[in-house]
Steps between C-alpha positions, in 0.01 A plus 500: 500500500447178308355467145147423633501800726636720208211390279255576778637852535483563123134380512426730796635810332279421198251748658718784370411398154622670181633852530673634188770746574875502579505692835457193720738266312768777500468525876517130540809426283668820631489359850645176373792673338362528149607155384361567151771765443756220499328308222445534121170427343307409184160652590197340326150644479197446285161328504574148367816298445709655781567176676594317181736772394663498846538116471685534169728778619590340825559155344734633234703712749520204737628271223754768424654458845349800678326491843154613418224615735141482376203660664160419353135479620258348570627158614337197332630207697697628800515837679881488473505475123459878475856554620761290327874494442622288211171314497508415871223625718580717806558268793235464775762596753573820309136594475467457883812702570412783267132530594605524865735787405237668283229475762718688745560777246120508409403523852747786552345684208150451629603623847632818350156560329623403151297279267550133562657334194273260300579136454636561151732776626626269785556214249680738261735615769562136599593418143756794485656384827528137377642596174760727659597215739532262209724757310290487191665619179164607348135494628202441262233707670129473409263768602205405714241739345569782261853649536522868589349456852587129542721408797763353267552847346700608799805362314739724327762294334289382198711363220202417270134589536287237315136554416278205393171545319284761681121476512215568739565360848465628866308801366384595859860581574673571173243704303208449272675556171793318337700828490462535881600136553790524273620814679501297825680210354758713311577654836777238554716675235801665666747743354792297384326180419436323175110456435382187321132470414283237336290628212223718637180659371572864372364690808721282734806529275465883498522504884806268509683687223433839665617376843816345365587792280441745792752316701752453217465125502556279198187309403469160331176361371497116518272408208403132509409540122878496433519147624521257209452135425287461817410146590238474770475203734374405840829362624749703287473810275762622256567831324769717339565849621769763441734266326466227762363188333276222652469646842302265728265569786306247701238726628175434315249760358515703184559813695837355636672594167423872580621453857816333390570775242445762763745328731752464221494872448535553881807272485640686213466819692715342777765417231434124491469472123492711180284456200651419162602802304205685360249393759419781742165554678613798700567870461795462729757610236331845498539558876826622633515294828843359580395405858246257341764353266717424794217340674419282215841345503466400871341153449652312212362142445601266221244388240505141618405614849233733358341208320526282807340763722211553254434126482513444875282787603192389683196687644203322671143574398557634151342254259679239705447133420416327825366171355427312185226264385309712544714812474472714822620859429540768768498868392488827688280684247308749719454810286379586150839492324609171667164335425538600136851338486371193683222452235764531224720245664208253543409537130871451404580188699162327534311549176186281477551366856224504767585765760390516862560807725553532871465866555565712810514881516538795739220737530707809403596355167320549170358146521222582251757578231698184577183293463413675172841422349523135619152340531471414127773236508360307795263209490456510887598773750539425881534802730674514829556744781872581547550395866633729787471820302268788612490622143381165360186497276277205609464201272127559497528866395756410233273211376208747471705734290624206278140374457413827313708374212558125552240242592729225634639645819518358850609652834721276708506526879875452522811470292518122573141463367586698189793276418315188561201614295731607203688157505166319499377704204816496292608222270867429440514714184316792666671800662439654847612860546500656850540870474434836660647625827856395567408481863340151469708338227760369739238316709329385178832348387539312834141364473544385141830324597340328790189387309717389199715286738202314639414298192734566218872415425729800481652539148867482543588578129358794309430336163467835323826613633687183382344526159610860456858409615522221246383731226773755591760222515403383144511862378835548665655213308353627173202272474141595415289361778190517266651286224370148444662251732565755774152634572426233758849520674403765756194295604702176526780664707243666732334161558837340572577764764158454648574123540841573651358720767176312546436397859730772640213704641572436868394766748803654667292512823538121530866484581498836680223392735714221647636706786579425864554703810843610616423358844508149356847532366827379656784745528760561241367321193617455149418253219644441159602839349298693748659695776357656819750748631525551875257240624120484460378801695241723339659749269779267365559475143403171326659436169470238232744545209587339174136397411531391136225612261417504129252732356394655160539861388167652439630737232716263294354156591851367571628345825679681781634297795717541803474514886281676754617610843218585751522638857238610741480618852212330672252660728377190691452263206739307280476279190628155435804555284383301204200735479723787378634288222141388402397874496787579258402205280136612476598851382765364267271275315317787341588732220705757690715808519785454742446825684128438529557139624739635772237739631219237478691261722574771756147629501357153544715425803420839657121436442476144627770495766486860628865511598679813595686507165589294189798513263496315175789487242480320168815431297413373148647451159268601215517306173353797311779731613764241417358437155481877424850560622384732773682291757767226484412142577499446875445870583225543762223753536446582871167628620423596868174552691508622859192542705431617857807570716737381225390787274622769734797337675824487293684319784239225491538469125874470531452223764279315241754518225783398743287186595429421139880500423582269789 
C-alpha cells in the first residue's frame, strides 16, 4: 500500500467516527504484539495547551540526546506531523506499510464480529508501532479527547501524567460539568506515575488531587504565578522560574508562560532539573514513593540543553506569526478558555492597533462564547467555513451569530477570498488574526504564503529579533542599552543586517525546477565534486559534496560556516549539479539554525524533485560557540537530515558517508 492508498483507507474508515472506550484499541494493539508495552510515556491531557506543552517536553528531551517520539493531534500542515520522532514526521513509506498491516488486523476483527476500530484508534496503534520500530527512549503522548476512555489510555508505562488547564469542551462526550470533564481527563493518571498539573479552578483541582492521592501518586502544581521577571514578546519571551534565570521561549502568546512552566515541572518530574533550595511546588516530599524517585532520575539533561530545548520548541497555529506589515497571526482558539487567552494576548501585543479577524468554527464548539470574548477587539470580522469538515459551521451561520454583537462582519465564500479581502482591508500597521478551528489553519497558512509571494518581497531579516539580540549583547558586556548614545544602536545594527541580506529573497523553487529526465543522460557521469556511483540507472545515488556556505546564527547573530554534502536517489528526474549549490546558498543567506537549515534543504529537494530519498549533512564552525569557549577553534558541529529511503536504510547512509570521505 502506498501513501495515497493509505490516506484513502483512513478516510474510508472515517465512517466509524468517534467511539470512546478501550475495548477496541486493546484488541487492536494486542493483535499487534502490544508495542506500547515496550515504551515509556509522558501522557498529556487537558483542554488547552496540550500541544504546546508536548512541544516543550519533546524539544528539551531531544536536545538532551534522547530519541523522542511525539504523538499529537490534530495535524495543522501535514497528516504525518501527528507522529514524529526527534522532530521528523513519520515517513510516507512507513504510513503505507503500517496502514496495510493495520487494515488486515481491522478486517480480521470485523470478520469475527468485533467492533471495527475508529480512525483515531488505527492512527494511535500506528504511532506505537513506529515508536517501537524507532526504539524511542521516551514518548510524549497527547490524548485525543478526554483521557479515561481515550485510545491513548491503553498505555501502562506512564512516567509522568501532565494535565493542562481544564475547561468546558467536548461536552457531548465528556460530561456537562467541569467535575465530570476533569474526571475523564484525570483518568490518564496511573499508579506509579508522577502527576503534574497546571493551576486549575477549585472543583477541577479537587478531582485531580483525589485521583492522585487515591493511586498514591506524588502531585506537583505548576503555578505560572511563580514565574518572575516575565518579558512578553512576539518573537521571544523571557522569564525566571524555580531558580532558572532568563529562560527564553519563542512561542508567542501570554499563555505560553503557563505552558512552559507546566512543561518545566513535567521535566523536573523526569529528573531533568531541580529547583533552587527552598523552591518546591509539590507535595512529593510527603509521599513515600521510591519507584517514582527512581523514575525521576531516568532522564537527566544539562541546564544548557534545557534552555536550548525551550528556545527551539515550535508549534504551528498557536499565536504564530505568519507575516508582517501587516502582521498575520494564526491561532487555534476554538473554545471559551482559549478565546479568553487569545483576547488577552491581542491586548498585550497589539494595544491601539486596528484588528481584523478571519474566523472559522466547528458547529459542536461554543462559538457564541468565543464570539462574546473576542468581538470587542476587532474592527472587521470575516467569517469562513472550515473546508472538508462535516462538523464545520458555515460562514453564513457564523456571520449571523457575529452580527448579533458586531456590525462589521462579512461571510467569505472561500479561504482564498477571506485572505484576499483581509489583505485589501488591512494597512501595514494593522493586524490580521485568523483563528478558530485548527482544521483549517494549515490551509490558511499556505494561502497567505502564496498571496504574500505574489506581490511582496520576503523579509529575510527579522528586525525585532536583531534589535533584541543587540540589547542582550550590550547587557552582557555590562552596558545599559537605554543610556544616551546607545539607544539607537539596536536600530542601526538591525538596518545594517537588513542591507547585508537585502536581495537574498530568491525562491528555492527556481533552482530546483531546473530538472531533466534520466532518459536524456549519458551513462556513468560525474562532474566537479559530484559523484554518480554505479552508472546512471534509476535508483543510483547522486552526490555533490564540499559545497561551501556561510550563514548567520539566528540566536546569537554571529556567523557559522562550513561545507554541505548532499546526495539523492532520483526517481526519473535529476538536477543540474550547480542547482544543489544554489539551493544551499539560498537557505544559508538567511538567519538560520544549523539543524533547521539542514532539514529545510532536504525537504525542499524532496518537494521539488520527488526523489526516492535525500541525505543532507552540514559541517560547520560556529563563531558563537568558539567565543564562548563551548568548542575549540576549528571544531565542527555536524547535523544530518535523512528523508525517504535514506531515513530507514542504515546501509545506504553508510554508503553516503563512504562516498563523502572519498
